[in-house]
N, C-alpha and C positions, 0 to 999 in steps of 0.2 A: 558727954564727950569724954572729961577726964577719966570719968571711971571706968568706958571701955579702953581706953586707954592703959591704963593702970594695970587691966586685966589682962589685956593683951599681953603686956609687958613680961604680969607672974607668968603667963603661961608659958610666953617663950623660954623664960628662964627654967621652966619645970622640965619639959619635951624638949629643950637644946632648938637650934636654927632647922627650919625647913629641908630636906633634902633636897639636892639639886637632882632633877629627872634626866637631865642630859648625860651626868657624870654618872650615874646609875647603867643606863641604859649603853653607851661608851665598856662598860666594864664589863657587861652581862655579855656584850657583843665579843670583846677580846676573848671571855674565857669559852664562849659557843665555838668561837673559831679555833682557839688551842685544846677543845676535845674534839672538834672536828679534826685537826692534824694528827690528833694521837689516833682517832680511830680507824684513820688511813693509814698511817704508819705503823701503829702497834698491833691493828688485827691482824695482819698474815702470821706474825710472831707467836700470837698469844694461840694461833688455830695451830701452827706447827709444834708448837710446845711441849703438848704430849708426847708427839713423836720422838723426840731429842729427849726427853725424859725418861723413857722407857730404853731408848739406846742407850743411854749415858748408865743407865743402873743396871742391863742385863746383857750389854755388848761392851762399852768400851771401860767398863770398871773391871768386869771378868779379864779383859784384855791386858790391860794394865797389871791385874793380881797375878796374874798368872806369869807374868814376865819376870815377876818380881820374884815371887817362889823358884822359876828356875834360875836364878842366882844363888839358890842355898840347897842344903841337904836337908830333907825334911822327909816323914816318914807320915802314912794315913794317920796313923793313932794319934799323934802329936803334931797334931799342924799347927799349934803353939810354939813349939819349941824349935825355932829353925838355926841353923848355922850357915853363916855365909861361908859361901864357895868360890864368890864370882862368878867366871866363866867356867870351870871345871867340869859342870856338865856339859856343857857345848862341848869342849874337848874331849871329851869322856864317849859324847854322842858319836864325836868324827870317828875316833878309832873302834867304833862298837859294829863286826861284821853284820850285827842284826838289824841296826839302822840300813845300812846299804841294802842286805835282802830284801828287809821290808818296803823300802826305795824304789828297789827293781820290780819287785812284785806288784806294787801300787802301779807304776807306771804300763807296766805290760797289761795290766788287767783292764787300764783304763782307756789305752788304746787298740784293745782288743772290744770292748764295751763300748767307744764313744764313735768309732768308725762306723760301724755297721749299724749302731742306733741311728745316727743323724743321717745315713743314707737311705736307710729302709724308711725313716721319717718323712723325707724330704719325695721319695717315690709315693710313700702313701698317702700326704696332703695334695701330689699332684693328682690323682685318681678320684681324690677327695672333694677337688674344686671342679669337676666337670659336673653338670647337672643329670643327676640319674637318681632312678626314685631309693628311699628308702636312703637318703643322702643322711639326715637327721640320724638315723637309729645308729648307722656306722660311725658318725660321729662321735655320740655319745658310748658307743661302745669302744672306740678306742680310748677312752678315759677310764676304763674297767682299771683295766692294771694298774694304773697309777693310784687309782683310790681304794686299793685292794694293799693291807698292811704289809711292811716289808716282813715282819715274821710269819704271816701266812704262806706269802709268796717263796721264802725261803724254804720253808718247810716241804712244802708240795715238790718243790723243784728238789729238794735232797731225796724224798721219796722216788721221784724219777730216774735221778742217778744214781740210786743204790747200785751197788756193785753186782747182787748176787739177785735180787727181784727186782729192779727197776724197769721201767718202762723200756728207758734207751737202750740198754744192753740185751733185753726182750726182741727188741726189733731187731739188732745188729745180728742177732744170732739168727734171724730168720735167714738171713745171708752169708750164715757160717762165719760168721766173725767173733772172734772170742769174748769174752767179757774184760770190759776195760775199767779200771780202777779208778773213777771220777774222781774219789778221795785222797788215794792214797800216792799217786803222780801228780807231778807238778803241772802241765801243760794241760793235762784233762780237767784238773780242778781247776784251775784259771780258766780254761773255757766253760765251764758248765755254771763257775760264780757269773763270769760275763755274761751267759745267757738271761739269768733274773735279771740283772741291770738293764738288757736289752727288753725283756719283756717288760718290764714296770714303766719303762719313761721313753718308749718309742711312740705310744700313741700321745703323748702329753706334748713332745717336740713336735709332732706333723700336726698339732691342732694351731699351735704357734706359727708353723711355717702356713697354714690354711687361711689364717687370720693375714698374714702376712699378702699372700698370695692374691688374696680378694680385694685388701686394696690397691694393686695395681691398675691403673685404668685400662676399661676393655679397646681403648683406640689405638694400644700399643698392638697388640693381639691381632685388630684388623689389618693395623698398618703393615705387619709382618708379613699376616697372608696376603696380601693384596701383592707384595713384593715377592711372593712365592716359596716362602719360607715352610718348611715340615712344620710338624709336631714337634718333631725333637730340636729344631731350631730355635722354635719359640720357647721353649723348654730351656736352653742355654743360654740363648741372645735377649730373653725376653723377661721369663718369670727366675730365673736365678740373679740376675742383677738386680731385680725390684726386690729382692728380700734378703742382700745379700747382710743390711744390718740384722737382720733376724737371727741370721745362720751364725754371723758373730755373737752374738747375744747366746746362744743356744751353746754355740764350743765355752763360751765362760762360764756356763750354768755345768756341761758335763764337765769342765776340767775342775772346777770347784767341788761336783760331786764325785769326781774318780779319788780326786786327792782325801776325802774326808769317807772313803768308803768303808763301811765298821759291818751294818747289819747281817750283809748276804754272808760275809764270808765268815761271819761269827755263828752263825745260824747254821751254815753250810757244814761246818769241822764242830761241830757239839759233840763228840763222842761220849762213850760211857765215863771216861774221867775226866771230861770237860774241857778238852785239850781245842784251842783257837788257834787258829794259821794253818794246822796240820801238825804231823809229828815232826817234821824237820823243818818246819815253817818255810813251806814250798807255797804257801799262799797268803801268806802274814801280810798285811798291808799296814799304811803307815798307822790307821785308826786303831790295828790291831795290839800293835806295838804300844802306844800311848796308852791302850786299857790294860797291856800284861804289866807295864812298867807302873800303874799309878796302885791297881786293884787287884794285882796278885803281888807284886814282888812290895807293894807296898812305900813305894818310893815316887813320891810326887813332885819332887825336884826334879827327876829324870822324866816325867812324866809331862811336866810341864814344858821341859826343853824339846820335850818331841811335838808337843804341840806348837810351839814357835817355830821349830825346824818348817812345819807344814805351813804354816804360815808364811814365815820368809821364801819357802818355795813358790809358793801361789805367787807372790810380790815379783821372784825372777821370770813365773812363766809371763806375766801379764805385761813387763818392762819388754819382754825380749820380744814378745806380741807386737808391741806399739812399734819400736823398734823398726821390726820388720815392714810393718805398715808404713812408717815414714820412709824406709828405703825406697819402699816399692812405690811412692807417691812420687817421690824425687826420679825415679828411671823412668815410668811412666808417661 
């Protein structure tokens, strides 16, 4: 009896006191609850973290770095040698007639291309919304221009609008109309560039409208038909209000695209000397002015200033749109 007691004491001295099962289970329970809370609260941040990492690396950092460059005088060949000039680039840009010319061209081309494009997309979506044979084929075909490269589209339309051998002037000649200098004159050139934009983006916007139209409950059309509303009344009083948010979305996208218009006018105006924007800058956009300052004049500071001017113009446009929407909601 004494020997067994002594052995038990020796074993206890070597291994220590026996663990308490109740304390261990409580600790594991608390750790499990903590991991569960971290999983519930932290998992969403883990899932969205890749987007924010990519956004910070390829969007936010270039935006901040461009703003820093715009406050310096720096050339393309010597980006590591910057001269601080504060807001001198912005002051010079404000007094530069080329900037105001490019701004005016951007606005006019944007209006000429956006308004017909969205109206045509709305009408096309309304037609595709009806049940008809081959509707899938027409829906897929409407995306073909969007899937086409901007370079290929611009080159084809450049040949179509060519002054001496273009198809458009050939067709006008059949009616006794003199050839139009589509590239040399201001308004014909802007109309031709707008045609490229309309051709590429109408089908894309039409599918957006079509998806929104198909989400409208059929009961609304049935109620309107019972009330004696015609097809046109159903379109204006049911369809258009039902897709209003999508229309606003496409207007925002078109505004951003018009402000950043670059590929179409660049390829359309590539003459033998690589002239972009026309001989008299008659269709030079803000995107082409940015390109000219940075990669032709090698003035990266002024190029960054143009980029930030484009960004500020978008902010002003969206602020004006939000203010107009708020005033309209108050009056209604």
